[in-house]
C-alpha angles and dihedrals in degrees: 000000000000089000090052091051093050091046094050093044088054089048092054090048090055093047094054099037107034113090144196090206128003121222115212123188129209087267091059093248116151123222130206130257118312088215115099105221133190088249091060092048090048092060097042121112130195124258090252090054093045092054088060094050118104118254118261099044128114112239141177107219126185129205149110123294100236106161149012124234137179111189107342140027087229092070095041119138114227094176138043132307091055122201124194131062103193101069146022130198121226130195140184086237127070114236114256092194088238128137088220096057116111120196109218094189122036128165127187116223120202114225129201141155119000093348090058089051092051102039112029108115096219091069097021106043089158087072091069110118091009113148109235144177113219127194116200149109118302105228143133110287128168088001093299143073107299149144126259133168090043110199099185146349122208123194118218102208091175097053114136113214089208087070095057094095097037116101114213115252106251096188119118119231111305101256138117094264110091093192114120108221112136098142095247094301090111102120118241105000146053127249116240090256090053092046092052090053095043119105118265128245094045133101117257139176114217133183123205147130122273100240098163147353131223142183117233095317140053088223094076097043115152119211098168101054139011110272108251094227101019122172098186140039116221116218134197138169091241128043091226097053117123102154106118095220090060094051127097118202118209121195113221129196125230088254092057092044089054091050092056098034092103090070090064113171087353090075089084113097094010116134118240139181114218130195119198151108114299108232143139104280129177088355098307142059111304148110116281096197122015116217091202140356117200120190112218117190114225124216090269093052099045 
């Protein structure tokens, strides 16, 4: 298991540091690969989801560049001519160039160095409405949820707007084996094994089976029944897993517990997709506070 963790950690390091072409700014800072890979897409979250992420975590957020800004969202330009080189605004919704359009989710993105030269709308108006993936630090910016310390921006020239409201299907192949082992080619999430090996202090999406629950400690974990007053779900890639090093605890708020309360004891062995900040939790890799927990029936549960 330790060998697997080391191997996968090295794999993740290669994914996010190897590059097809390096971008270097006047300050000598190096960017990441200009190639938009499936691994980048897998870790990306929507603007709406990024707004709910705690400050201080590295995220990859996806959305449309819809406006330029300089020091405040209040003076942002949503139409040409654009003014402002230091920030762009992204949204889950593409701009319709209409005075009647209201953006429910907007996030300011701080630009500097080479990325500012390439993506500010004042000098690059053709980037307006481009669909991009942005890696940076989730923080407070322009008095709202934003991204600073941007490490890279990837443009998805092949993005289909018709896919914006389609959630990826997180079900494994429809067979009788509930084990999740698709080698990472599983769409828009990580397996539990991959989540365990992933770096901390970043946002991840992980899919796994609820094999147990616990309350504030992994020492009182319950595999047989749902813990009466549980504070965490325990995920695994296989419904029969009990080895602690293969388990992934996920802290859930009362709000989330209320949302899934209707499942009762049937919650055990259900497959879920969790979004949250990867941390050390209950003494091992996990998510302290889930942003969302989505229950996805498998072929055997439908």
